[in-house]
N, C-alpha and C positions, 0 to 999 in steps of 0.2 A: 534320683529316691537310692535309700538305700537299701542291702540285698535282705534285709529282714523284713521291710517294706514290700518290695518286690514280690517275695515268698509268698506272700498272700493273696488271694483272689482281691482283683478289682471292684468286688460286689461289696464288701466291707473290709475295713482294716481297723485292728485295734487304734486307738489316736492315742498313740505312746509319744512321750515327747522329743522332738527331734535332737541330734545332737549340735550343741553349740558351736563346735568345732569340726564339723562335718564339712571334708574338703568337698571343692568342686560345687558349692549350692550355688545355685545360679536361679532366676527367675523362670516358671513354668507358663505355660502356653495360656493354661487358664488364669494366672495374675496377670499377663499382659492383657490380655481378652477384658477382664475385670477392669483395669485401668480406660482401656481404651472406653468401654461403656461411661466410667465413673466422668471422662472428658465431654461426655454429652451434657451433664451436668453442669460442668465448669463453663462450657460454651453460653448454655442458657442465660447461667446467672451474670456471664461477662457480657452478651448480649442487653441484657434486661439493665444492666449498670450502664452500658453505654448508651442506653436511652435517657436513662435519669438524668444523664451527666449533662448530655444534651439538650435538655429541656432544662437545664438549669438547676435541676434539683439535686445539688451535690453534697447536702447535709443529709436529706433523707436517702439520696443515693446510697453515699458509702455507709450508713448505718443497715439498710437493708441487705447490701452488698456483702457488709461482714457477717451478719445474721445468716444468710443464704448457703456461705461460704463455709461458714462453721459446720453446717450439716453436714457439707460435702467431705470436707476435710476429715471430721471424728469418724464417719463411717470408716471413710477410705484407710488411714491410718488403724482403725481398730483390726480390718481384718487382715493388712499387711503385719500388722506384729503377730498376731494368733496365727497367720499361715506360717508365718517363719519361725515359730513352736512347734506347730500340730498339724501341718498341711498332709493328709493322709492320701490326696487325692483318690478318693474311694467314690462310690457313686454318693451315699449322701452326703459327703462334703461336696461333691460338685453341685448337687440340687440346692442344698443350702446357698452356697454362692452363687446360684442363679436367681434365688429368691433376693438376696442384695443386691445383685446386678439390677431385678425390678424395682426396687426401692428406689435405687439410684435414677432410673427413669422415670419416678413417679417426680421424685425431688426435679428433675428435670421440667416435666410437664409445669411445674407450679411455680418456677422461679420468677418467672414474670409477674404473675399474681402480688405474690409475696413481694417485691421489689416495687412494683408501681401501683398496687392497691393495698398493701401490707395486710392480705390475706394470706396467712402461712398454714390454713386447714390443709390444702394437697401436699403443700412439703413437709409437713409433720407427721403425715401419715406415711408419705414414702420413708421417713427418717427411722420412724417406728418400727416400718415392716423389714429396714436394715438392721436395725438394733435386735430386735426378735429373732431373727434369725441367727444373731451371734450368741444370744443367750443359748439356744440347741447345742449352737457349737463347744461351746463352754462347757455345758452339761454333759456333754460327749466326753469331752476331755477328762471332766473330774470323773467317769466312768472308769477311764482306762487307766490313768495315770496317779494312783495313790500316792506317790510322793509330793505332787503338787494340787493333790486335790481340794484340800484348803484354799489355795489360791485361787482355782477354777471355780469354785463355788463362788466364791466372795466376787468374780467378775459377772456372774449369772445374777447374783442376786442383786448386786450393785446396777447393774445396766437396766434391770428388769424393774425396778423402785423407779428410775429415772424416767423410764417410760413412761410410766402412770405419772408421772409428774409434767410431760410434755402433754398427754394425750387433754389432762386435768387444766392445762393452759389453756387450751381452743377453748373451755365451758365459762370462761372468767372474763369479768369487766375489761375491755378494751385497754385502763388504763395500768391496770397490773399486768400488761402483757411485756413488756419492756424489764421491769425489775425481777418478776420471775423468769425470763429468757437468760437474765445473767445469772441469777440463782444456779438455775439448771446446767447452765455451763460449769459453772465451778464445780457441780456435784458431777458432771460427766469428766472434766478432769480428774477430779480426785478416786473415781474408781480406779484405775490403774496404780496409781499411790498406793492404795492401799490392800487392794488385791498381791500386789508383786511383794509387800512387807511379808507376807507370810511365807512365801518359796517365789524366788523369780523362777520365771517363766527360760526356755532354752532358746530363746530368740539369737537368730545368727549374726554378727556383726556385717560380716561383707554380705549377708544376704537383705538385709535392710538397708545397707548405704546404695544399693545395688537398685532396690526397690525405690527409695526417695530419687534416686538419680534419674531414674526409667519415666516416673513420673513428672517428674520437672521438665525433661525431655519434651512431654507430651503438651504439657502445660504451655511450654514456649511454643510449640509447633502450635496450638489452637491461637497465640497470640499473633505468630505470622498469617494464620488463614484467617481471622477478624481483619488484620489491619489489610491484607490481599483482596477482602470481599469490600472494605469501606473504596480503597484506591478503584477498583472496577465501578461502583457506582460512581465515582468521581467524574470516571473517563466517560461513562453513558449518558453522565450530564454535560456532557460536550467542555468536562473543562480540561486544559490545556496541560497536558503531563508536565512542562516546565512550572506552572503554577504549584505544581506538589514534589517537584523532584527532591526539596530537599526534606520534606517530611519521609518521601521512600528512602532516599540515602539514610539518613539520623535514622529512621526505624529498623531497617535491616543493619547498620551498624549496632546499635543498641542491644538489639535482643541476641547476635551473634556474640558481644561480649558478654553478656551477662551470660549465656551459655558456657562461655569459656571461664570466667569467674567459679560458677559453679563448680565445674569439674576440675579446676586446677587443683583442687582441695583432696585431702585424705580423708575420708570422710571415719572410714573404719576405725582408725585409731583414736577417733575420738568416744564411741562406744564402747568405754571398757568399764562401764560402772551404771548401776541402775540409776542415778540423778543426772549423769551427763547424757543417758539413753533419754531421761525423761526432756530433759531441756533441749536437748537437740531434735527429738522428733516434735515436741511441741513448736517448738521456733518455727517449724515451716510450715506452720499455720499462715504466718505470715510472709514466709516464701513464695509458698505456691498462690497464694492470693494475690500479691503483688504482680508475680508473673502474670496471671491472668489479667489482672487491670492493667499493664501497659497497654494489651493490645487493644483494651475499651478506651485508653486515654489517645493512641496514637489514631485510632477510627474518628474519635472524636475530635481531634485536631485537624485531618482530612477533611470531616464536615463543616469545620469554621472556616477553613482555607476557601471553602467554595462558597460560604455565604449562608450555611446552615447552623442552624442551632442558636443556642440564646447566651452564650456565655460571654466574658468578655477576653481578652487577648490573653492578659495572665491568667484569667482561671481556666481557659483553655489549656494553657501550656503545663500549669502545676497538675492536672490530672494525668498530663504525661511524665512529669519530672518528679512526682513526689514519688508514685509508685518504683521508679528505676532506683531514686535516693533506697527507698525500704528493702528494695531486693538486695542491692549492694550492702548495707548496713547488716542486713540480718545474715547474708553467707558469712560474710567477714566475724562477726561476731560468733557466730555458731560454730565457725573449726577454729578459734583460737582461745585460749584462755588467759586470765587475767595475767598470770605469772609471766605471759609470751612478749605482752606489748610492753616492752622496755629498751626499741631504738626507734629513731628517728622515720626510719621503714614501716614502721607500724603506724606512722601518722597518714601514710599515702590515701588509706578507702578512708578516715575520717575528712581529710582535706576534700578527696575529691567527690565525696558526697557532699559535700556544704558546694563545690560547683557547680555539680548537678542543681540542685535549687536555685543557686542565682541564676542558672539559665532562664528560669521560669523568665524572667526580667528580660532576653535579649530578643531582638526582631526573629532570630531562626532556634527556636529552644529546642526542636527534634534534634536537627541537624547537631545542634552545637553540645548537645546532653551526649547523640552516638560519638561525635570526636573524642567528647573526655570518656566516656565508657573506654572507648579504643586506647586512649591514652593510658588508663589506669590497666588496661593488660598488660602493654608494652613494658609499663613501670614494673608490674608483680613477677615478669619475664627477667628481667633486668636484676632485680634482688634477689629472685631463685638462682641465675647464673652466677653471681657472684657468690652466693652463701656455697654450691657446690664448687666451687672454685676454692675458697676455702677451706672446706671438707676435705678436697684433694690434696692441701698441702703437708709435706709430710713433716711430721712432729721432731723437736728436738729431743 
């Protein structure tokens, strides 16, 4: 917290913009608590998704999961970018954050009904609670930051209008549900673009990159937790450890490799403009969603191996390999610009992604995927080492 902020009492601080180049800017304890509460919603969505996959409802499960995860991701993302620019850590800010956490828990409570019964009432109200709290935060910022008041007001007005649409969607015929959902998603995504065009808020590149990295860590941790629970259930059913050994080894290898690949990137250098920030930030929807889906896919494969579920061998494998392929692809794309893809080294990731998808049709898809992901990590280390070696060579 800057000296100017600390000089004012904690009960109330003017919500002035923080400096985009502020030194030693790190995630706060409140932000970490916020993430841990939000991952409850991620866990519930992942568990409901796993149930739908195990029952053989792949199409409906994927669609429902995508819709539920949007609510979780978008509310988390909006809080994160707002906090990067306007975190005052005073009492009103903390209480409004608590309201958003409450909304996230409501979303978590409604995740199963949304995925399994297409009942989005509870999850919609939880989402609206989170978003209305953000309206209040933006109005606070508009009052205290005259330089960016127009942008802050646009955020508040845009969010409020879209929330009216979400509530109205609940009263409309069921056939309207999916098309209107798509329209409202586009509207939500358009609000930051419209608002920031008036005056850019002072989000901090390193702080944003750290926040996204921390949430990635938590989601990958939840993936391991879900997989461990599935293994524990299998062992309780007297399944021999040897029967699921390849799943355990492959799953651990895969998740560790995904962690390594994500944190091998230099994210802050990509956040150098509004356009790149929008693409990078929005692209993480698929990164987070696929990371959580890896856990669900691994749990489905454990259940499938023990004779539970209604999927074929290929379908069971695909619900694991496809999320892994999506994660690797998105992490690669989000951290590379088109102009940089100009050598054979840049083909390593696409080739491995194709290989991961091909592993769907092997006898041990999870283990094969883990080995491929580990080889990708090794290849990126070799390429990076050679690049450093060339950089250290003396020039003529």
